[in-house]
Each structure stands twice: as structure tokens, then as C-alpha cells.
C-alpha positions in Angstrom: -1.9 19.6 12.7 1.7 18.9 12.8 1.0 15.4 14.2 -1.3 14.8 11.3 1.5 15.5 8.8 4.0 13.2 10.8 1.6 10.3 10.6 0.9 10.7 6.9 4.6 10.9 6.3 5.1 7.7 8.3 2.1 6.1 6.6 3.5 6.9 3.2 6.9 5.7 4.0 5.6 2.5 5.3 3.4 1.9 2.2 6.6 2.4 0.2 8.6 -0.2 2.1 5.7 -2.8 1.9 5.5 -1.9 -1.9 9.4 -2.6 -2.5 9.2 -5.9 -0.5 6.1 -6.8 -2.8 7.9 -5.7 -5.9 11.1 -7.9 -4.9 9.1 -10.9 -4.2 6.4 -11.1 -7.0 8.2 -8.8 -9.7 5.9 -7.5 -12.2 3.0 -9.3 -10.8 3.0 -7.4 -7.5 0.6 -4.8 -8.7 -1.7 -7.7 -9.8 -1.4 -9.6 -6.3 -2.2 -6.3 -4.7 -5.2 -5.3 -6.9 -6.6 -8.7 -6.0 -6.3 -8.4 -2.5 -7.8 -5.0 -2.6 -10.9 -6.8 -4.1 -11.2 -9.2 -1.4 -11.6 -6.6 1.3 -15.1 -5.2 2.1 -15.4 -1.5 1.5 -15.4 -0.7 5.2 -12.4 -3.0 5.9 -9.8 -0.6 7.8 -7.0 -3.0 6.1 -8.3 -1.6 2.6 -6.8 1.8 3.1 -3.1 0.4 4.0 -3.6 -1.9 1.0 -4.7 1.0 -1.2 -1.6 3.0 -0.1 0.8 0.2 -0.9 -0.9 -0.3 -4.3 -0.3 3.6 -4.9 3.3 3.1 -4.0 3.8 0.3 -6.1 2.6 2.2 -9.1 5.6 4.7 -8.3 8.5 2.2 -7.2 
């Protein structure tokens, strides 16, 4: 169970780092770019979860 929480914490940290990089690169348009990328993925695409994590982090950064 501890491994699960450590992985979740690491995933959140990585999402926050990606969100900060997107915000620095695209400014206020970062959320729109991330939303557009999310819409380009199929529902079962494994990348979708990571991009969704970054999108949520963008809303908090």
C-alpha cells in the first residue's frame, strides 16, 4: 500500500512540474492548450491520464 501512495505522490509532483513548464511557456493559454490536447486523445489512450493530471495541476498553479 505504501508503494501506491509513493507512486501517487510522484505522479502529482511530475504533473505539477509539467504544469509549471506549460504555464511558463504558454502563459494564460496553457489551460486551453492542455484542454485541446486532452480532446485529441481517445478515451482509452494511456497518455490521457497524465495530461488530465497536468490539466488539474494547471488549475492550481
